C-alpha positions as MATLAB code, in Angstrom:
seq = 'MLYAPLRTVIWQDEAGAAWFSVDQPSTHFAGLGIPEVTEVGVELDRKVAALLDFLGTAVPDELLQS';
ca = [
      -1.383   14.958    5.587;
       2.628   14.340    5.085;
       1.595   10.667    4.395;
      -1.726   11.179    2.072;
      -2.391   11.091   -0.282;
      -0.489    7.773   -1.258;
       2.743    7.682   -3.099;
       2.523    5.396   -5.872;
       3.840    4.383   -9.365;
       2.784    2.326  -12.471;
       5.485    1.973  -14.628;
       6.901   -0.765  -17.008;
      10.869   -2.410  -17.121;
      12.907   -3.778  -20.093;
      11.089   -7.037  -20.449;
       7.763   -4.977  -20.611;
       6.061   -6.247  -17.440;
       3.937   -4.090  -15.811;
       4.801   -3.058  -12.073;
       3.071   -0.954   -9.255;
       4.318    0.676   -6.426;
       3.483    2.212   -3.243;
       4.458    2.435    0.437;
       2.595    1.444    2.407;
       0.312    2.517    4.385;
       0.409    1.624    7.128;
       4.584    1.745    8.027;
       3.701    5.608    7.827;
       0.832    6.345    9.894;
       2.356    3.839   12.369;
       5.384    6.551   12.649;
       3.405    9.551   14.271;
       2.294    6.694   17.214;
      -1.223    7.600   17.204;
      -2.808    4.275   18.137;
      -6.120    5.356   16.158;
      -3.501    6.837   12.755;
      -2.543    3.630   13.190;
      -5.640    1.941   12.662;
      -5.985    4.035    9.518;
      -3.295    2.977    7.730;
      -4.301   -0.608    8.601;
      -7.735   -0.217    7.087;
      -5.536    0.849    3.399;
      -2.786   -1.555    3.729;
      -6.139   -4.149    3.140;
      -7.813   -1.834    0.209;
      -4.378   -1.698   -1.164;
      -4.583   -5.125   -1.805;
      -7.805   -5.158   -3.102;
      -6.993   -3.181   -5.344;
      -4.486   -5.587   -6.401;
      -6.565   -9.019   -6.265;
      -8.984   -6.999   -7.312;
      -6.631   -6.369  -10.798;
      -5.643  -10.199  -10.941;
      -2.131   -9.736   -9.292;
      -0.714  -11.210   -6.778;
      -0.592   -8.686   -2.760;
       2.676   -8.935   -0.781;
       1.878  -10.481    2.389;
       2.568   -7.097    4.249;
      -0.677   -6.176    3.416;
      -2.049   -8.780    4.538;
      -0.282   -9.003    8.221;
      -0.319   -5.390    9.165;
];
């Protein structure tokens, strides 16, 4: 449970733009060396990507290529 819930930050820069930062789940979960847990991380990557897409923001390639 060290990596769940995912650490996220939503913040605003000096120009007024909003930013969303999240630890990439698959990267952290893969570090445990258990294939089934790694798959959960990949699934969470996809869910974060779907959320960003739903919100109309750019989806980083890293979330789609894990």
